[in-house]
C-alpha positions, -999 to 999 in steps of 0.1 A, spaced: 0 -1 2 28 24 -8 16 43 -31 -13 53 -7 -14 83 9 6 91 44 -24 105 67 -64 114 61 -52 150 52 -33 137 25 -63 118 12 -86 147 13 -56 169 -8 -60 140 -32 -95 141 -36 -94 177 -40 -74 177 -64 -93 150 -85 -119 179 -91 -101 194 -121 -107 223 -136 -122 251 -131 -111 243 -93 -78 255 -83 -54 226 -71 -47 235 -31 -12 229 -10 -3 220 21 -4 250 49 -2 245 86 -36 267 91 -53 245 59 -40 207 73 -50 221 110 -88 232 96 -86 199 76 -80 175 106 -105 193 123 -135 185 101 -118 149 93 -119 146 134 -162 145 130 -171 113 117 -198 124 95 -178 152 72 -153 124 74 -181 103 61 -196 127 34 -173 148 17 -165 130 -10 -201 133 -19 -200 168 -17 -169 173 -36 -190 156 -64 -223 178 -59 -196 208 -60 -179 194 -91 -209 193 -115 -228 223 -95 -228 253 -122 -228 280 -93 -198 261 -76 -183 261 -110 -184 299 -119 -217 303 -135 -233 329 -112 -235 365 -111 -200 371 -98 -179 342 -116 -173 329 -83 -158 295 -83 -157 272 -53 -126 270 -33 -111 253 -2 -118 279 20 -155 276 11 -158 241 12 -138 238 52 -163 266 63 -190 247 91 -219 233 72 -209 237 38 -204 200 30 -238 191 46 -252 221 25 -236 208 -7 -252 170 2 -282 183 6 -284 199 -31 -282 240 -22 -257 244 -50 -274 218 -74 -288 230 -106 -322 239 -100 -333 234 -136 -323 199 -138 -304 188 -106 -267 177 -101 -253 170 -132 -259 193 -157 -264 162 -182 -270 131 -175 -237 110 -165 -232 77 -184 -233 45 -167 -192 44 -168 -190 77 -153 -214 68 -126 -198 38 -118 -166 55 -118 -176 84 -94 -191 54 -70 -159 38 -72 -140 66 -64 -163 78 -35 -161 40 -20 -121 40 -21 -120 75 -7 -145 64 21 -127 30 27 -93 50 29 -107 70 56 -123 42 75 -90 24 75 -69 55 85 -97 59 114 -94 25 125 -55 24 125 -57 61 148 -81 39 171 -58 8 171 -23 28 179 -47 42 211 -54 12 223 -90 14 213 -117 -11 190 -128 10 157 -164 7 152 -161 -13 113 -178 -46 111 -149 -52 83 -119 -49 109 -110 -81 117 -87 -69 146 -123 -57 166 -145 -84 149 -154 -107 179 -145 -82 204 -172 -78 231 -172 -43 250 -139 -40 265 
């Protein structure tokens, strides 16, 4: 697994950079890394940000098709409740929903696989962090914790 990022923050950066144009690639800074760590500590946010990125990627508003030409950026994404608002469809194309065109079955399959991969990587990171502290994780697939009853 040497081709995988070392931690959850790196996984987030990797997922963000997969958005592509018109979204800017982002770089590590101390403040940004801390903000991302804080968001990733929220299990719901960590489990849903990949879906929110898909909504943002397909949202005309977030892609700059608005009265100011504003394009969604990392500062916007890390604000409180933005992931929830994206997942809830607040920024979807109200004329026809997200996306602007219907995805092909191959695109839907690829998006689903990418989201599942990101989700699994975060679950594995979360489990490793708990195991390192001598705690159980909460995942049924975890062989280390499977079968252990409340310690």
